[in-house]
N, C-alpha and C positions, 0 to 999 in steps of 0.2 A: 177560542183563542188559537192562533196558529202555533204549531209545534216547530221548534227550532230543529233544523236538519243538520246533522254532523256530516261533513264532507267525507268522501272515501279516504282521502289522505289522512285526516285525523282519526278516522276509524282504524286504519292500518297502523298508525303511530301508537294509539292507545293499546290495541290488541297485541301488537308486536312486543312492545316494551313490558307490558303486563306479563305476557307469556314468558319472556326472558327472566323477569324477576321471580315468577312462580317456579321456574326451573331451578334457580339458585336456592329458593326456599326449600324445594324438594330435596336438593342435595344436602342441605343443612339438616333437614328432618331425618334423613337416612343415616346421617353421621352421628346423630344423637346430640347435636349441639344447637338445636333450634330454640329460639325464644320468641314467643308469639308477639310481644310488644316490639322487639327489634325487627322481626320479619315484616310486620305491618308497616313500620316506619321505613324500612328498606324498600318495600313495594311502592309506597307513595313517592318517596324521593327519587327512586329509579325512573319511574314513569315521567315525573316532572322534569328532572334534570336532563335525561338522555333524549326525551322528546324535544326539549328546548335546544340542546346542542345540535341535533340533526335538522331541526327547523331553521336554525340560523344558517346552516350549510345550504339548505334549500333556497333560502332568500338570497344568499350570496351567488349560488349557481344560476338562479333565475335572473338576477341583475346583470350577470355577465353572459347571459344567453347560452349557457353550456348545453341546454337541451336541444339547441339547434346545430351543434357542432357535428361534424362527421365522426364516425365511430373511432377512427385512429386517433384524432385529436382529443376526443373525450377520454379515451383510455389513458393517454399520457397524463392528463390532468387528474384523473382518478388515482393513478400511481403515486402522484405527489400528495393528493388530498388524504389518502388513507393513513399514512404515518402522522400527518398533521392532526387529523381527527383523533387518532390513537393517543397522541400527546395531550390534546385537550381533554379527552376522556379520562386519562390518568390524573391530570392536574385537578380535575373536578371530583373524581371518585375517591382519591386518597383522603382529602379532608372530610368528605361526606361520611365515609366509613369510619374514620377516626372519631368524628364528632358523635356519631350514633353509638359507637361501642363505648365511648366514655360515659354516655348517658345511661346505657342499659347493662353494661358489663363491668367496666373497671372504675366507674365513678370518678373519672378524671385522672387516674393514676398512670395511664398509658402514655409513653413518651412519643410525640408526633414524629420526630426525626427517626427514631428507631423503627417505628411502625412503617414509615415511608420506605426506609432502606430494605426492610424485610419483605414488603409486598409490592414494590414498584414494578418489578419485572413481570410478575404474574398479572397484575392489573393492566399493564401496558399491553401484553400479549392478548388479554381478553378484549381490550379496547380495539386492537387491530382486527381481531376476528369479527367483533360485532359491527364495527364501522364498515368493514369490507362487505359484509352481508347487506347492511343497510344501503350503502352507496350503489352496490350492484343491483339490488332490488329496485331502488328509486330510479336509476338511470335506464335500466332495462325496460321498466314500465313505460317511461317517457319515450324511449327509443321505439318500442313497439307501437305506441300510440302515434308517433310521428310517421312510422312507416305505413300504418293503416290509413292515416289521414292523407299521406302522399299518394297511396294507391287509389283512394277514393277520388282525390283531386285529378289524378291522371286519367281515371276512368271517365270522370265528368268532362275533362278537357278533350279526351279522345272522342267522346260522344258529341261534344259540341263541334269539334272539327269534322267528324263524319257528317253531321248535319249541314255544316257549311259546304262540304263537298257535294252532298246531295242537292242543296239549294242551288249551288252553282251549276251542277250537271243538269238539274231540272230546268234551270234558266236557259242553258245553252241548247238543250234538246227540246225546249218548248216548241211546239209546232208553229206557233206565231213567229218565233225568232228564226227557225229554219225556213219557214215560208218566205219571210222577208229577205233573208240572206240569199236563198236560192233564186228568188225573183230578181234580186239585184244582179246576181251573176248572169242570169239568163239575158237580162236587158243589155248587159255589158258585152255579151258575146257578139251582138250585132253592131254596137257602137264603138266599143273599146276592147278588142280581144285580149290585149295585154292586161287590161284592168280586170277582165273576167278571170284570167289565170291567177292574178294576184288575189282576187276575192276567194277563189278556191283554196289557195295556200293559207290565207288567213283563217278561214273557217276550219280547215283541217288542223291547224295549229291550236286553235282555241279548243276544239274537241279533244285533241290529243292531251292538252294540259288538264282537261277535266277528267279524262278517263285513265290516263296512264302515268300520272305523276306519283303514284304510290301513296304511302301514308305519312309522308313528311309534313309535319305541322308548321315548320318554319322554312322560309325560303330567303334567298338573298334579295336585297332591295332591287338590284338591277333586273333580276329575273321577274319579279312582280311587275316592275315598270314595263318590261318587254311584253308581258301578257296584256297589260292594260293598253299599250300602244296598238297591239294587234286588234283588240276589241274596238277601240275607237276608230281605227282606220277602216275596219269592216263596216261599222255603223255609219261612218261618214260617207261611204260609197252609196249607202241606201238614202241617207238624209241629205246628202250633198251639201249645199251651202248653208243649210239650217244648223249643221253641227260643225263647230269649230272647237279646237282644243289647243292648249299650250302647256308645256311642261317647263317648270322652273326648278331644276335640280341643283341644289346648293349643298350637297353632302360630300365631304372629302372622301369617305369610304363607302362605296356602293355595295360592298360585300356584307354590310351589316344585315342581320337577320330580322325579319318581321313576320308576323303571323300570315301564313299562306291564305291567299284570297281576300285579305282584309282591304287592300287598296282597290282590288278589282270590285268588291262589294260597293265601296263608296262611289266609284266612278259609274258603275252600272246604275245605282240609284239616281245619280245626278242626270244621266241620260234618260232613263225611263220616266222618272217622276218630275224632271225639270225641263230638259230641252224638248223631249218628244211632245210635251203638252202645249208648247208655244208655237203659234203659227210662224212666227219669225225665227224660231229656234234660239240659239245662243251659243255661248262659249263656255266650255269646261276648262278650268285652270287647276292643274295638279302642281302643288308646290311642296318641296321637301327641303328641310334645313336642319341644322344641328343647333341645339340650345343647351349649352353646358354638356351634361352627360345624357341628353335625351335627343331622340330623333322625332322631329315634328313633321307631320304630313297633313296638308290642307287641301281639300277638294272644294272648289267654289263653282256654283252654277246659278244662273238666273232662275227665279221661280219662287214659289211659296212653299213653306215647310208644311208638310202634311203628316202630322203626328198620328193621325188615325188610319193611315194606310197600313192594312194588315200585313201585306207581303213585305213591305219595306221594314215595318216594325219588328217582325220576327227575325229578319236577317240582322238588323242592327242590335237587337237584344241578344242574339246569339253571339255577336262579335263582342259585346260588352262582357258577357259571361266568360268567354275565352280569354279576354284580357285580364279580368279580375283573377281568374285561376292561374293563368300562365305567368303573370307578373306580380302576384301577391298584392294587388292593389297599387302597385307603383306606376301602372299605365293608366292613361286617361283618354276618354273618348267623349266628344260633345258634338252635337249638331244643333245649329241655331240659325235664326233669320237675321240677316244684316241688310237692312233696307230692302233692295230688290233682289238680293242674292241669298242663297242658302249656303252656309259654310259648315263643312264637316271637318273636324279636327281630331287627329289621332297623335297621341304623345306616348312614346314607349322608351324604356331605358335602352341605351346602346350597348351596355355591358352584357 
């Protein structure tokens, strides 16, 4: 039979409150006023009652997502929560202690009002101390876990971005790409010298973007569109009438940030795995629009979806991972076949 595993949280609850109760028992023993029956009853009720109170706080904090708050906001809430928890502790402890003492010591002759007035300040201060310790331990643990998780996510995101940079750089420095681009420029030197100069400018701009844009993982939408336009213009010089492209930009704020090289990847896949494989070529359409609080980007090209293409698959999988980590699941990416066209859709929050 499978053994039931106790979670770390409940282990800490049981150990912590048992230790606190044993400490109070030790104080009673050293003072010479310890009763074993009363001590055992105190131990059991302390663990059950105080673990229950703090667990209710845990449920309340989780339902209000306090574990996701920045440290300053969390400290303000804890400053309010500690005295509230101290009051709850006092209200629960006074009748508990009174009931147990009437059972084991005074046989019901102790007056509750008098007992409460005599002990309320000491019990309240004890509650403040205990609840402060518990709240600090609980929230510091979750804060540390969150920081570690964020560090891991940032490391994975940075790694994914570096891979995207390397993929893009590898693509731009690919001998086949450079060979085609340089041959295009060479042919234009004899037929269209101004076009050759433009081709050199475009190639240098693309390489500059790949090599010297630093470690920024996000860029403005208009900057990414400018990079894509340079790429498409250079490719159209080589493919001539086989490659046509159209931009449909319907976003009021072009300064919105998107993952760097994300649109470039989609357009490059459309050209390499769609247009370049068709004798008649085709048209790549890049559309951007706003849908509520989300930016929608669509890249459409004629062709057949090739899910088994290793190079395209790695790049798209890397993009999916970057979106999942960077937007915590709020971004969506999909690529699908629509009749004779392949449609790649990217949806990301604008905030």
